[in-house]
C-alpha positions as CSV (number, residue, x, y, z in Angstrom):
1,M,-20.7,17.6,-35.4
2,L,-19.6,18.2,-39.1
3,A,-23.1,18.8,-40.7
4,F,-26.8,18.3,-39.7
5,G,-29.2,17.6,-42.4
6,N,-32.6,19.4,-43.2
7,I,-34.1,16.0,-42.0
8,E,-34.2,16.5,-37.9
9,D,-32.7,13.4,-37.0
10,H,-29.8,12.8,-39.2
11,I,-26.5,14.1,-38.4
12,L,-22.8,13.4,-39.5
13,S,-19.8,12.2,-37.7
14,I,-18.8,12.0,-34.0
15,N,-15.6,11.7,-32.2
16,P,-14.5,8.0,-32.4
17,N,-13.6,7.9,-28.9
18,I,-17.3,8.4,-27.7
19,K,-19.5,5.4,-27.8
20,I,-22.3,5.9,-30.3
21,A,-25.2,4.6,-28.0
22,D,-23.9,7.3,-25.1
23,F,-23.7,10.1,-28.2
24,V,-27.4,9.2,-29.4
25,A,-28.5,9.1,-25.5
26,Q,-27.3,12.5,-24.7
27,V,-28.7,14.0,-27.9
28,K,-31.9,12.3,-27.4
29,G,-32.0,13.6,-24.0
30,A,-31.1,17.1,-24.1
31,S,-33.3,17.6,-26.9
32,S,-36.1,16.3,-25.4
33,H,-35.9,17.9,-22.1
34,Y,-34.9,21.2,-24.2
35,I,-38.3,20.8,-26.3
36,N,-40.7,19.2,-23.7
37,H,-39.9,21.5,-20.5
38,D,-38.0,24.7,-22.3
39,L,-40.5,25.1,-25.0
40,G,-43.2,23.7,-23.6
41,K,-43.9,21.3,-26.3
42,L,-43.9,17.6,-26.8
43,L,-41.1,15.7,-28.6
44,Y,-41.2,12.0,-28.5
45,W,-38.2,10.1,-30.4
46,Q,-38.5,7.1,-32.2
47,D,-37.1,3.7,-30.6
48,G,-33.7,3.0,-32.0
49,Y,-31.6,4.5,-34.4
50,G,-29.3,4.0,-37.3
51,C,-25.6,4.4,-37.7
52,F,-23.1,4.1,-40.7
53,S,-19.3,4.0,-40.7
54,I,-17.6,5.7,-43.6
55,G,-13.8,6.1,-44.2
56,R,-12.1,9.7,-44.7
57,S,-12.3,9.7,-48.9
58,E,-16.1,9.2,-48.5
59,L,-16.4,12.2,-46.0
60,E,-17.3,15.2,-48.6
61,Q,-19.6,12.8,-50.7
62,V,-22.0,12.1,-47.1
63,K,-21.9,15.4,-45.8
64,A,-23.4,16.7,-49.2
65,Y,-25.9,14.0,-48.9
66,V,-26.7,15.2,-45.1
67,L,-26.9,18.8,-46.1
68,N,-29.3,18.3,-49.2
69,Q,-31.4,15.5,-47.6
70,K,-35.1,16.9,-48.2
71,K,-34.2,16.8,-52.0
72,H,-32.6,13.0,-51.8
73,H,-35.7,12.1,-49.6
74,S,-38.3,13.3,-52.4
75,E,-36.2,10.9,-54.9
76,K,-36.6,6.9,-54.7
77,T,-33.5,5.8,-54.2
78,I,-31.5,2.9,-52.2
79,L,-30.6,4.9,-49.5
80,N,-34.6,6.1,-48.6
81,E,-35.1,2.7,-48.5
82,L,-32.1,2.0,-45.6
83,E,-33.3,5.3,-43.9
84,E,-37.0,3.6,-43.6
85,C,-35.5,0.1,-42.3
């Protein structure tokens, strides 16, 4: 993982040899188990997920976006519209 944003369900970058569906299933399963069983709280993940592919030349820009998501989410941009789909 290269960056984890201020919005709890937004992450950036996985090894290209890992199937995205397997990665998401592991993250959702492990985090749900930890929060529900170890912390005694309830966590319900929404169905589905979004995934975008980027080139190396875009990595730093996307990383900066992820690290500043609270600011971006407070503004109305096309990316917010995409994230709400």
